[in-house]
C-alpha positions as CSV (number, residue, x, y, z in Angstrom):
1,M,-85.4,102.3,-17.9
2,R,-86.1,102.2,-21.6
3,K,-89.2,103.6,-23.1
4,G,-91.9,101.1,-23.4
5,A,-90.2,98.6,-21.2
6,S,-92.1,97.4,-18.3
7,K,-90.5,96.9,-15.0
8,V,-90.1,93.2,-14.0
9,P,-91.5,92.5,-10.5
10,D,-89.0,91.6,-7.9
11,G,-90.5,88.2,-7.3
12,V,-90.1,87.2,-11.0
13,E,-86.4,88.1,-10.9
14,V,-86.0,85.8,-7.8
15,L,-87.8,83.0,-9.7
16,I,-85.6,83.5,-12.8
17,G,-82.5,83.4,-10.5
18,R,-83.8,80.1,-9.1
19,V,-84.3,78.6,-12.5
20,V,-80.8,79.6,-13.7
21,Q,-79.4,78.2,-10.5
22,A,-81.3,74.9,-11.0
23,E,-80.1,74.7,-14.6
24,S,-76.5,75.1,-13.4
25,E,-76.9,72.5,-10.7
26,A,-78.5,70.1,-13.2
27,R,-75.6,70.6,-15.7
28,I,-73.1,69.8,-12.9
29,A,-75.1,66.7,-11.8
30,V,-75.3,65.5,-15.5
31,D,-71.5,66.0,-15.8
32,Q,-70.9,64.1,-12.6
33,C,-73.2,61.3,-13.7
34,Q,-71.3,61.1,-17.0
35,Q,-68.0,60.9,-15.2
36,Q,-69.4,58.2,-12.9
37,A,-70.7,56.2,-15.9
38,A,-67.3,56.5,-17.6
39,N,-65.6,55.2,-14.4
40,I,-68.0,52.3,-14.1
41,V,-67.4,51.4,-17.8
42,A,-63.6,51.6,-17.3
43,A,-63.8,49.4,-14.2
44,A,-66.0,46.8,-16.0
45,Q,-63.6,46.7,-18.9
46,S,-60.7,46.2,-16.6
47,A,-62.5,43.4,-14.7
48,A,-63.4,41.8,-18.0
49,L,-59.8,41.9,-19.2
50,R,-58.6,40.3,-15.9
51,V,-61.2,37.5,-16.3
52,A,-60.2,36.9,-19.9
53,E,-56.5,36.8,-18.9
54,R,-57.2,34.3,-16.0
55,T,-59.3,32.2,-18.3
56,E,-56.5,32.1,-20.9
57,Q,-54.0,31.1,-18.2
58,R,-56.4,28.3,-17.0
59,I,-56.9,27.0,-20.5
60,V,-53.1,26.9,-21.1
61,M,-52.5,25.1,-17.8
62,L,-55.3,22.6,-18.6
63,Q,-53.8,22.0,-22.1
64,R,-50.4,21.4,-20.5
65,R,-51.8,19.0,-17.9
66,M,-53.8,17.1,-20.6
67,A,-50.7,16.9,-22.8
68,A,-48.6,15.6,-19.9
69,A,-51.3,13.0,-19.0
70,A,-51.5,11.9,-22.7
71,Q,-47.7,11.6,-22.9
72,T,-47.6,9.6,-19.7
73,R,-50.3,7.2,-21.1
74,L,-48.5,6.9,-24.4
75,D,-45.2,6.1,-22.6
76,A,-47.1,3.4,-20.6
77,I,-48.6,1.9,-23.7
78,G,-45.1,2.0,-25.4
79,A,-43.6,0.2,-22.4
80,E,-46.4,-2.4,-22.4
81,A,-46.0,-2.9,-26.1
82,G,-42.2,-3.4,-25.7
83,A,-42.8,-5.9,-22.9
84,L,-45.2,-7.8,-25.0
85,A,-42.9,-7.8,-27.9
86,A,-40.1,-9.1,-25.7
87,E,-42.3,-12.0,-24.5
88,A,-43.5,-13.0,-27.9
89,P,-42.0,-16.2,-29.3
90,D,-39.8,-16.2,-32.3
91,T,-42.3,-16.5,-35.2
92,A,-40.0,-18.5,-37.4
93,A,-39.6,-21.2,-34.7
94,F,-43.1,-21.0,-33.3
95,L,-45.2,-21.3,-36.4
96,P,-44.1,-24.9,-37.4
97,R,-45.1,-26.0,-33.8
98,V,-48.5,-24.3,-34.1
99,D,-49.0,-25.9,-37.5
100,K,-48.1,-29.3,-36.1
101,A,-50.5,-28.8,-33.1
102,V,-53.4,-27.7,-35.3
103,A,-52.9,-30.7,-37.6
104,A,-52.9,-33.1,-34.6
105,V,-56.1,-31.6,-33.2
106,A,-57.7,-31.8,-36.7
107,D,-56.7,-35.4,-37.1
108,E,-58.1,-36.2,-33.6
109,L,-61.4,-34.5,-34.4
110,V,-61.9,-36.4,-37.7
111,G,-60.8,-39.7,-36.1
112,R,-57.3,-40.1,-37.6
113,T,-54.5,-40.9,-35.3
114,F,-50.9,-41.6,-36.1
C-alpha cells in the first residue's frame, strides 16, 4: 500500500463493482433499444413504401378505367350523332318545304287563305 493511502473497506469495493456492472448493463440495454428503434423505423419505412406503391397502382388502374369509360361514352355519342345525321333530311330540299309551311301557317293566322 502507498504511503498516505487509506484502505478501501471491502463493502465499498463490492458496491463499486455493482455500479460498474449496472453501468455496463445499462449501456447494453441502451444499445439494444437503439437497435430495436432502428428496426422499427426500417419496418415503418418499408410499410410506407408498400402503401405508396399500392396507392400508385390503384390510381393508375382508376385512371385507366375512367379513360376507358370516357372513351366508351364518346364512342356512343359519336354513334348517336352519326345516326342522327343519317336521319336528317337533305337541307337543300327540306328548307323550301319548311318555308312554304311557315308561310301557310302565317297566312292562316292573319286570316289570309289562298
